[in-house]
C-alpha positions in Angstrom: 91.3 66.2 157.5 90.0 63.9 154.8 92.3 62.6 152.1 91.5 63.2 148.5 91.3 60.1 146.4 93.0 60.2 143.0 89.9 58.8 141.3 87.9 61.8 142.5 90.4 64.3 141.1 90.4 62.5 137.7 86.6 62.6 137.7 86.5 66.3 138.4 89.3 67.3 136.0 89.5 65.0 133.1 92.8 65.0 131.2 93.2 66.7 127.8 93.6 63.4 126.0 90.4 62.0 127.5 88.5 65.0 126.3 87.5 64.6 122.7 87.1 68.1 121.1 85.0 67.9 118.0 84.8 70.8 115.6 81.9 70.7 113.3 82.4 71.6 109.7 79.9 74.4 109.7 81.9 76.2 112.4 84.8 76.5 110.0 82.4 77.7 107.3 81.0 80.4 109.5 84.5 81.4 110.6 85.7 81.6 107.0 82.7 83.6 105.8 83.2 86.0 108.8 86.8 86.5 107.8 85.9 87.1 104.2 83.2 89.6 105.3 85.7 91.3 107.6 87.9 91.9 104.6 85.1 94.0 103.1 85.2 96.2 106.2 89.0 96.3 106.6 90.4 96.5 103.0 93.8 95.0 103.8 93.5 92.2 101.2 95.2 89.9 103.6 92.4 88.5 105.9 90.7 87.1 102.8 93.3 84.3 102.4 92.7 83.1 106.0 88.9 83.1 105.3 89.5 81.0 102.1 91.7 78.6 104.2 88.8 78.2 106.7 86.3 77.5 104.0 88.6 74.9 102.5 89.0 73.2 105.9 85.2 73.3 106.2 84.9 71.3 103.0 87.5 68.8 104.1 85.8 68.5 107.6 82.5 67.8 105.8 84.1 65.1 103.7 86.1 63.6 106.6 84.1 64.3 109.9 86.5 62.2 112.0 89.3 64.7 111.4 90.7 65.9 114.8 90.8 69.6 115.8 94.6 69.8 115.8 94.7 68.4 112.2 92.0 70.9 111.2 94.0 73.8 112.6 97.2 72.6 110.8 95.2 72.3 107.6 93.9 75.9 108.1 97.4 77.2 108.6 98.7 75.4 105.5 95.8 76.5 103.3 96.0 80.1 104.5 99.7 80.2 103.9 99.4 78.5 100.5 96.7 80.9 99.3 98.7 83.9 100.6 101.9 82.7 98.9 100.0 81.9 95.7 98.6 85.5 95.7 102.0 87.1 96.2 104.0 84.8 93.8 101.6 84.2 90.9 98.9 86.8 90.8 100.8 89.9 91.9 103.7 89.2 89.5 102.5 92.0 87.2 105.0 94.7 86.5 104.0 98.3 87.1 102.5 100.2 84.2 105.3 102.4 82.9 103.1 104.2 80.5 102.1 106.6 83.3 105.5 107.3 84.8 107.7 110.4 84.3 110.6 108.2 83.2 108.8 107.0 80.2 108.2 110.5 78.7 111.6 112.0 79.2 113.0 113.1 75.8 109.6 114.0 74.3 109.7 117.0 71.9 107.1 119.7 72.1 106.4 123.3 70.9 106.9 126.2 73.3 103.7 128.3 73.2 104.8 130.9 75.8 108.4 132.1 76.0 110.4 130.9 79.0 113.4 132.4 80.7 115.6 131.5 83.7 113.2 133.4 86.1 109.9 133.2 84.2 107.7 130.2 83.6 106.5 129.4 80.1 104.1 126.9 78.5 104.9 123.9 76.3 102.5 121.8 74.2 103.2 118.2 73.2 101.6 116.3 70.2 100.5 113.5 72.5 99.5 113.8 76.1 102.3 113.6 78.7 100.9 112.0 81.9 97.4 113.1 80.8 98.1 116.7 79.8 99.0 118.1 76.3 100.1 121.5 77.7 102.4 122.0 80.6 103.8 124.9 82.6 107.6 124.7 82.0 110.9 126.1 83.3 114.3 126.2 81.6 117.8 127.2 82.5 118.1 129.6 79.5 115.9 132.0 77.5 113.9 130.2 74.8 111.5 132.1 72.5 107.9 131.0 71.9 107.5 128.8 68.8 110.8 126.9 69.3 110.9 123.1 69.6 112.0 121.9 73.0 112.8 118.6 74.7 111.4 117.4 78.0 114.3 116.7 80.5 112.4 116.2 83.7 109.0 116.4 85.4 109.2 118.2 88.7 105.8 118.0 90.3 103.4 119.7 87.9 106.1 121.6 86.0 108.1 120.4 83.0 111.8 121.1 82.8 112.8 121.7 79.2 115.8 122.4 77.0 116.2 123.4 73.3 115.6 120.4 71.0 
């Protein structure tokens, strides 16, 4: 049986350090654009930031072509994380629009157009639209005659709960 020489093994299987992996800048650009286009197909609004990170790495790799692959991957992770955090911390800081919530209209006063009783629904009209409607089907815990002023106490689905004003 013939002995295997160490130099023959090294020639057939070069070590990782001896292999120089070069990642061209345009590969990062294609990868970034592909991720951004994938965001159009999958509307998660999360893949976009990884695509932007890859495009930024492409620009840096264009400026500094001697940048190693491991450094490029680290930059991609950092840029992707930074853009994601920037989105969640700065741009998504907006508070919800409370103009269109039921809590913002509780207490509004309206005019009862159809009488309401404990077991019969009525109708109430408000001067300004409440969640997009001026007139609502309403319920009450007591009998209230048509023409009386009533106060909105709750919105339960598409029905307004009212009391005498």
